[in-house]
C-alpha positions as CSV (number, residue, x, y, z in Angstrom):
1,M,8.4,29.5,31.5
2,K,8.3,28.6,27.8
3,A,9.5,31.0,25.2
4,A,6.9,33.1,23.5
5,N,7.9,31.8,20.0
6,T,7.7,28.1,20.8
7,I,4.8,25.7,19.9
8,F,3.8,22.2,20.9
9,I,3.7,19.6,18.1
10,C,2.6,16.0,18.2
11,N,5.4,13.7,17.0
12,N,2.9,11.2,15.7
13,C,0.5,13.2,13.6
14,G,2.0,16.7,13.4
15,A,-0.9,18.4,15.1
16,K,0.0,21.8,16.7
17,S,-1.1,23.1,20.1
18,S,-0.5,26.3,22.0
19,K,0.2,24.4,25.3
20,W,1.4,21.0,26.3
21,V,-1.2,18.2,26.7
22,G,-0.7,14.6,27.8
23,Q,-2.8,13.1,25.0
24,C,-2.9,14.5,21.4
25,P,-6.5,15.7,20.6
26,E,-6.1,14.6,17.0
27,C,-4.6,11.1,16.9
28,R,-5.3,10.3,20.6
29,E,-1.7,9.2,21.2
30,W,-0.3,9.6,24.7
31,N,2.9,11.4,25.6
32,S,3.6,12.4,21.9
33,V,3.4,16.2,22.3
34,S,6.8,18.0,22.7
35,E,7.8,21.6,22.7
36,Q,9.5,22.8,19.5
37,E,10.5,26.0,17.8
38,P,8.3,27.0,14.9
39,P,9.8,26.5,11.4
40,P,11.5,29.5,10.0
41,V,9.7,31.5,7.4
42,S,11.3,31.0,4.0
43,M,11.4,33.8,1.5
44,A,12.5,31.5,-1.3
45,G,10.4,31.2,-4.4
46,G,9.7,27.9,-6.1
47,Y,11.6,24.6,-6.0
48,S,14.3,26.0,-8.3
49,G,14.8,29.1,-6.2
50,T,13.7,31.4,-9.1
51,V,10.4,33.0,-9.9
52,S,8.4,31.0,-12.5
53,P,7.0,33.0,-15.4
54,V,3.2,33.2,-16.1
55,Q,2.1,31.3,-19.2
56,L,-1.0,30.0,-20.9
57,L,-2.0,26.4,-20.2
58,S,-2.0,25.8,-24.0
59,Q,1.6,26.9,-24.1
60,V,2.9,24.4,-21.6
61,N,5.6,22.1,-23.1
62,L,4.1,18.5,-23.2
63,S,7.3,16.8,-24.4
64,F,7.4,13.2,-23.1
65,T,9.9,12.6,-20.3
66,P,11.2,9.0,-20.6
67,R,10.9,6.9,-17.4
68,I,13.8,5.0,-15.9
69,T,13.0,1.3,-15.5
70,T,14.3,-0.2,-12.3
71,G,14.8,-3.7,-13.6
72,M,12.0,-5.1,-11.4
73,A,8.7,-5.2,-13.3
74,E,6.6,-5.4,-10.1
75,F,8.3,-2.3,-8.7
76,D,7.9,-0.4,-12.0
77,R,4.2,-1.4,-12.0
78,V,3.7,0.2,-8.5
79,L,5.5,3.4,-9.6
80,G,3.3,3.7,-12.7
81,G,5.8,2.4,-15.3
82,G,9.2,3.4,-13.9
83,L,11.0,6.3,-12.2
84,V,10.3,9.9,-13.3
85,P,13.3,12.2,-13.2
86,G,12.9,14.8,-10.4
87,S,10.3,12.8,-8.5
88,V,10.4,12.0,-4.8
89,I,9.2,8.6,-3.7
90,L,8.5,7.6,-0.1
91,I,8.8,3.9,0.8
92,G,7.2,3.1,4.1
93,G,6.9,-0.1,6.0
94,D,7.5,-2.0,9.3
95,P,11.1,-2.5,10.4
96,G,12.6,-5.6,8.7
97,V,9.9,-5.9,6.0
98,G,12.5,-5.4,3.2
99,K,12.6,-1.6,2.4
100,S,16.3,-1.3,2.4
101,T,16.8,-4.7,0.7
102,C,14.4,-3.7,-2.2
103,L,16.1,-0.3,-2.7
104,L,19.6,-1.8,-2.5
105,Q,18.7,-4.3,-5.2
106,V,17.2,-1.5,-7.4
107,C,20.2,0.8,-6.9
108,C,22.8,-2.0,-7.7
109,K,20.9,-2.9,-10.9
110,L,20.5,0.8,-12.0
111,S,24.2,1.6,-11.2
112,S,25.4,-0.2,-14.3
113,R,23.5,2.3,-16.6
114,K,22.8,5.3,-14.3
115,K,24.7,7.2,-11.6
116,V,23.3,6.2,-8.2
117,L,24.0,7.7,-4.8
118,Y,22.9,5.7,-1.7
119,V,22.9,7.8,1.5
120,T,22.6,5.8,4.7
121,G,21.9,7.3,8.1
122,E,21.2,4.2,10.0
123,E,23.8,1.7,8.9
124,S,27.5,2.0,8.3
125,P,29.0,1.6,4.8
126,Q,30.5,-1.7,5.9
127,Q,27.0,-3.0,6.8
128,I,25.6,-1.9,3.4
129,A,28.6,-3.6,1.6
130,M,28.1,-6.8,3.6
131,H,24.4,-6.7,2.7
132,A,25.1,-6.3,-1.0
133,K,27.6,-9.1,-0.9
134,R,25.2,-11.4,0.9
135,L,22.7,-10.8,-1.9
136,H,25.3,-11.3,-4.6
137,L,24.5,-7.8,-6.1
138,P,26.7,-6.0,-8.6
139,D,28.0,-3.2,-6.3
140,R,31.0,-2.0,-8.3
141,D,29.4,1.2,-9.7
142,M,27.1,2.4,-6.9
143,L,28.1,5.4,-4.9
144,L,27.7,5.1,-1.1
145,M,27.7,7.8,1.5
146,S,27.1,7.8,5.3
147,E,25.6,11.2,6.4
148,T,22.7,12.6,8.3
149,K,23.0,16.3,7.6
150,V,20.8,17.4,4.7
151,E,23.0,20.3,3.7
152,N,26.1,18.0,3.4
153,I,24.0,15.5,1.3
154,C,22.8,18.2,-1.1
155,A,26.3,19.6,-1.5
156,T,27.8,16.2,-2.3
157,A,25.0,15.3,-4.6
158,F,25.5,18.6,-6.4
159,Q,29.1,17.7,-7.1
160,E,28.5,14.1,-8.0
161,K,25.3,14.8,-10.0
162,P,23.6,11.4,-9.6
163,Q,20.4,10.6,-11.4
164,I,19.0,8.5,-8.6
165,M,19.5,9.1,-4.9
166,V,18.3,7.1,-1.9
167,I,17.9,8.5,1.7
168,D,17.8,5.7,4.3
169,S,16.0,6.9,6.3
170,I,14.3,10.2,6.5
171,Q,13.8,9.9,10.3
172,T,17.6,10.0,10.8
173,M,18.1,13.2,8.7
174,Q,18.5,16.6,10.3
175,T,18.9,20.2,9.0
176,A,20.4,23.3,10.4
177,T,17.3,25.3,9.8
178,T,15.7,23.8,12.9
179,S,17.2,22.9,16.3
180,S,14.9,20.0,17.2
181,A,16.1,16.5,17.6
182,P,16.3,14.1,14.6
183,G,13.1,12.3,13.9
184,S,10.9,15.0,15.3
185,V,8.1,16.6,13.3
186,S,9.9,19.7,12.4
187,Q,13.1,17.9,11.4
188,V,11.4,15.4,9.2
189,R,9.3,18.0,7.6
190,E,12.1,20.4,6.9
191,S,14.5,17.7,5.8
192,A,11.9,16.3,3.3
193,A,11.2,19.8,2.0
194,Q,14.8,20.6,1.3
195,L,15.4,17.2,-0.3
196,T,12.3,17.7,-2.5
197,Q,13.5,21.2,-3.5
198,F,16.9,19.8,-4.4
199,A,15.4,16.9,-6.4
200,K,13.2,19.2,-8.4
201,A,15.9,21.8,-9.1
202,N,18.5,19.1,-10.3
203,N,16.1,16.6,-11.9
204,I,17.1,13.8,-9.6
205,A,14.8,10.9,-8.6
206,V,15.0,10.6,-4.8
207,F,13.8,7.6,-2.7
208,L,13.0,8.4,1.0
209,V,12.7,5.4,3.4
210,G,10.2,6.0,6.2
211,H,9.3,3.8,9.1
212,V,5.7,3.2,10.3
213,T,4.3,3.4,13.8
214,K,2.5,0.6,15.7
215,T,-0.8,1.9,14.2
216,G,0.5,1.4,10.7
217,D,0.9,5.1,9.8
218,L,4.2,6.7,8.7
219,A,6.3,7.8,11.6
220,G,6.6,11.6,11.8
221,P,4.1,14.1,10.4
222,R,1.5,13.1,7.9
223,V,2.2,16.3,6.0
224,L,5.2,14.5,4.6
225,E,2.9,12.7,2.3
226,H,1.7,16.0,0.8
227,I,5.2,17.2,0.1
228,I,6.4,14.2,-2.0
229,D,5.1,12.8,-5.3
230,V,4.7,9.0,-4.6
231,V,3.9,7.1,-1.4
232,C,4.4,3.4,-1.3
233,Y,3.8,1.0,1.6
234,F,5.6,-2.2,2.0
235,E,3.5,-4.8,3.8
236,G,4.2,-8.3,5.0
237,N,3.6,-10.7,7.9
238,N,6.4,-12.0,10.0
239,D,5.3,-15.6,9.4
240,S,5.1,-15.2,5.6
241,R,7.9,-14.8,3.1
242,F,5.6,-12.8,0.7
243,R,5.7,-9.0,0.6
244,V,3.2,-6.6,-0.9
245,M,4.0,-3.1,-2.1
246,R,1.0,-0.8,-2.5
247,A,1.0,2.8,-3.9
248,V,-1.5,5.0,-2.0
249,K,-0.4,8.2,-3.7
250,N,1.1,8.6,-7.2
251,R,1.2,11.8,-9.2
252,Y,2.5,9.9,-12.2
253,G,0.4,6.7,-12.2
254,A,-2.6,4.9,-10.8
255,V,-3.1,4.6,-7.0
256,N,-3.7,1.3,-5.2
257,E,-1.4,-0.4,-7.6
258,L,0.0,-3.6,-6.2
259,G,3.3,-5.4,-6.5
260,V,4.0,-8.8,-5.0
261,F,7.4,-10.1,-4.0
262,A,8.9,-13.1,-2.2
263,M,11.7,-12.7,0.3
264,T,14.4,-15.2,-0.3
265,G,18.0,-15.7,0.8
266,S,19.2,-13.8,-2.3
267,G,16.8,-10.8,-1.8
268,L,13.3,-10.0,-3.1
269,K,12.0,-12.0,-6.1
270,E,9.1,-10.8,-8.2
271,I,5.9,-12.8,-8.3
272,S,4.5,-12.4,-11.8
273,N,1.3,-14.4,-11.1
274,P,0.1,-13.4,-7.6
275,S,-3.3,-15.1,-8.0
276,A,-1.6,-18.4,-7.9
277,I,-0.2,-17.6,-4.4
278,F,-3.5,-16.3,-3.0
279,L,-5.3,-19.4,-4.3
280,T,-3.1,-22.0,-2.6
281,R,-6.2,-24.0,-1.5
282,H,-6.3,-27.3,0.2
283,G,-7.2,-30.4,-1.8
284,E,-10.3,-31.3,0.1
285,I,-13.4,-29.2,-0.4
286,M,-14.4,-27.4,2.8
287,A,-17.4,-25.3,3.9
288,G,-17.0,-21.6,4.4
289,S,-14.5,-21.0,1.5
290,A,-15.2,-18.9,-1.5
291,V,-13.0,-17.4,-4.3
292,M,-13.5,-13.8,-5.3
293,V,-12.0,-11.5,-7.9
294,I,-10.8,-8.2,-6.6
295,W,-9.3,-5.4,-8.7
296,E,-6.0,-3.9,-7.5
297,G,-4.6,-1.0,-9.5
298,S,-4.6,-2.2,-13.1
299,R,-5.0,-6.0,-12.8
300,P,-7.4,-8.5,-11.2
301,L,-6.5,-10.8,-8.4
302,L,-8.1,-14.0,-7.4
303,V,-8.3,-14.3,-3.6
304,E,-9.8,-16.9,-1.3
305,I,-12.0,-15.7,1.5
306,Q,-12.7,-17.9,4.5
307,A,-15.6,-17.8,7.0
308,L,-16.1,-19.7,10.2
309,V,-19.5,-19.5,11.8
310,D,-19.9,-21.2,15.1
311,E,-22.5,-21.2,17.9
312,S,-21.8,-18.5,20.5
313,H,-21.8,-19.2,24.2
314,S,-21.7,-15.6,25.3
315,E,-24.3,-12.9,25.4
316,N,-22.3,-10.8,22.8
317,P,-21.3,-13.0,19.8
318,R,-17.9,-12.3,18.5
319,R,-17.1,-10.7,15.1
320,V,-13.5,-11.1,14.1
321,S,-12.0,-10.0,10.8
322,V,-8.5,-10.3,9.2
323,G,-8.0,-8.5,5.9
324,I,-11.4,-6.9,5.5
325,D,-13.2,-4.1,7.2
326,L,-15.1,-5.3,10.3
327,N,-17.8,-2.6,10.0
328,R,-18.6,-3.9,6.5
329,I,-19.0,-7.4,7.8
330,I,-21.4,-6.3,10.5
331,M,-23.5,-4.4,7.9
332,L,-23.6,-7.4,5.5
333,L,-24.7,-9.7,8.4
334,A,-27.7,-7.4,8.9
335,V,-28.5,-7.4,5.2
336,L,-28.2,-11.2,5.2
337,H,-30.7,-11.5,8.0
338,R,-33.2,-9.0,6.6
339,H,-33.1,-9.9,2.9
340,G,-31.8,-13.5,3.0
341,G,-33.5,-14.9,6.0
342,V,-30.2,-16.2,7.5
343,T,-29.7,-15.3,11.2
344,T,-26.3,-15.0,12.9
345,Y,-27.2,-13.1,16.0
346,N,-26.4,-16.1,18.2
347,Q,-23.3,-17.1,16.2
348,D,-19.6,-16.2,16.4
349,V,-18.4,-15.1,12.9
350,F,-14.7,-15.2,12.0
351,I,-13.5,-13.9,8.6
352,N,-10.1,-14.3,7.0
353,V,-8.6,-13.3,3.7
354,A,-6.1,-15.9,2.7
355,G,-2.6,-14.8,1.7
356,G,-2.4,-11.8,4.1
357,I,-3.8,-9.4,1.5
358,K,-6.1,-6.6,2.6
359,V,-9.3,-6.1,0.7
360,S,-10.8,-2.7,0.6
361,E,-13.2,-2.7,-2.4
362,T,-16.9,-3.7,-2.2
363,S,-16.7,-6.3,-4.9
364,A,-16.0,-8.9,-2.1
365,D,-19.5,-8.5,-0.6
366,L,-21.2,-11.3,-2.4
367,A,-18.4,-13.8,-1.9
368,L,-18.2,-12.9,1.8
369,V,-21.9,-13.4,2.3
370,L,-22.0,-16.8,0.5
371,A,-18.9,-18.0,2.4
372,I,-20.7,-17.1,5.7
373,T,-23.8,-19.0,4.5
374,S,-21.8,-21.9,3.5
375,S,-20.1,-22.2,6.9
376,L,-23.4,-21.8,8.8
377,Q,-25.1,-24.5,6.8
378,N,-22.0,-26.6,6.6
379,K,-22.4,-26.9,2.8
380,P,-19.3,-26.4,0.7
381,L,-19.3,-24.2,-2.4
382,P,-18.0,-25.7,-5.7
383,M,-14.2,-25.6,-6.1
384,D,-14.6,-24.1,-9.6
385,L,-16.9,-21.3,-8.6
386,I,-15.9,-17.6,-8.8
387,I,-17.9,-14.9,-7.1
388,F,-17.9,-11.1,-7.1
389,G,-20.4,-8.3,-6.6
390,E,-21.4,-5.5,-4.3
391,I,-24.4,-5.8,-2.0
392,G,-26.7,-2.8,-1.2
393,L,-28.6,-2.3,2.0
394,S,-31.9,-3.3,0.2
395,G,-30.4,-6.6,-0.8
396,E,-29.7,-5.7,-4.4
397,I,-26.5,-6.9,-6.2
398,R,-24.7,-3.9,-7.7
399,P,-22.3,-4.1,-10.6
400,V,-18.5,-3.6,-10.1
401,P,-15.9,-2.1,-12.5
402,N,-14.0,-4.2,-14.9
403,G,-16.3,-7.2,-14.9
404,Q,-15.2,-8.6,-18.2
405,E,-11.5,-8.6,-17.1
406,R,-12.3,-10.3,-13.9
407,L,-14.1,-13.1,-15.7
408,K,-11.3,-13.6,-18.1
409,E,-8.8,-13.9,-15.2
410,A,-11.0,-16.5,-13.6
411,V,-11.0,-18.6,-16.8
412,K,-7.2,-18.5,-17.0
413,H,-7.1,-20.2,-13.6
414,G,-9.6,-23.0,-14.5
415,F,-12.8,-21.7,-13.0
416,K,-15.9,-22.9,-14.8
417,H,-18.8,-21.2,-13.0
418,A,-19.4,-17.6,-11.9
419,I,-22.0,-15.8,-9.8
420,I,-21.9,-12.1,-10.7
421,P,-24.2,-9.1,-10.8
422,K,-26.7,-9.0,-13.6
423,A,-25.3,-5.7,-14.9
424,N,-21.9,-7.3,-15.3
425,A,-23.2,-10.2,-17.4
426,P,-21.1,-10.5,-20.6
427,R,-22.8,-9.8,-23.9
428,E,-20.9,-12.7,-25.6
429,K,-20.5,-16.1,-24.1
430,I,-17.1,-16.8,-22.6
431,S,-15.7,-20.2,-23.6
432,G,-15.4,-22.6,-20.8
433,L,-17.3,-20.4,-18.3
434,T,-21.0,-20.7,-17.2
435,V,-22.1,-17.3,-15.9
436,L,-25.1,-17.0,-13.5
437,P,-26.1,-13.3,-13.2
438,V,-28.1,-12.4,-10.1
439,Q,-30.0,-9.3,-9.2
440,K,-30.9,-9.8,-5.6
441,L,-29.2,-11.5,-2.6
442,S,-32.0,-14.1,-2.5
443,D,-31.2,-15.1,-6.0
444,A,-27.6,-15.8,-5.1
445,L,-28.5,-17.8,-2.0
446,Q,-30.9,-19.9,-4.1
447,A,-28.3,-20.5,-6.7
448,V,-25.7,-21.9,-4.3
449,S,-28.4,-24.0,-2.4
450,S,-29.6,-25.7,-5.6
């Protein structure tokens, strides 16, 4: 019989249950529920271990805390301008995507002007040293420690007093406050909570490396994202040398900020002009290709979207999407039929966003619909045409934020024509760019057909 004080927790999403079940009712994962002891009740006060005084909001000290630049402009962009002392940053990503490589480069660069402690729980110190030597990194001043117990890490860091600390990875850490195995929900949660408390109390910027599951979520409980300050995801395909870092939570900067890197033999290299990568188009003009301007964080990106529409030989035509929400595509196909007179019910539709980037904003609607129409009619769109705009269910073209900045970015890359929402039309003429504002989907279809 199970003990009266035990609970059952899902190792994938952290959902709690009073009894064991084969499938988690929250995340629907099989065989992920295990029996664990409940976390101990802590009587400690705040992060610093002391009771904070009550004060008026107007009396709060607003003195500026200078950020610590990492030496990598793209990384600083994702963090919101650099490291904030006392912050806790989670770097998540698939195995082998470059998380440890990125942090090792950052730590070696920072060690020349800041005290850095790199704690490894997965690799030996010899492996870390070989990695740094292979990347030709300045490793003379960086402190290295191989440890998995959080109490020992905090004790060592209290003596060494580093300004930046890296925990690689949080799934290998364990604390004496819970008896569960390393990597379990309670161990990851308690280890992250103790490290966060230590970082706030000693004003240390802490990086936590976290792995992701096969579904793309962070391994361990999702409550980990609520404990820390910044959550960044490292994304990249196995067949591509480009890596994308995206901030999905940031208490000190903008969310959805994007940093682009290239994986080379000497480590990660910054890509200062990512639009040039995502626009590596073929020389011959082809049907079904359109260029759109999306907004990522604080800058515009020019991305090519490709559509292939072919006659279906099955009763249920296929709808396949890579890089964009499939439900959004199905909705736009219905709008295209109802308000544009273009039928695709007997056609297979395949959509791909070039460069491996994932598009989540609705400004890609108009470019997507025109690319589908271009492929269906086998009529290529002009190579110097830029498109953006949101499409409503009634066929209207809605404006998108930062329209002027998107057009200016398109001019920098040599585009001479633009189809945009009427509400985003510039008040003053942009030199070298012919803007065609449209109000309805039918107007946009007529513009590309003429």
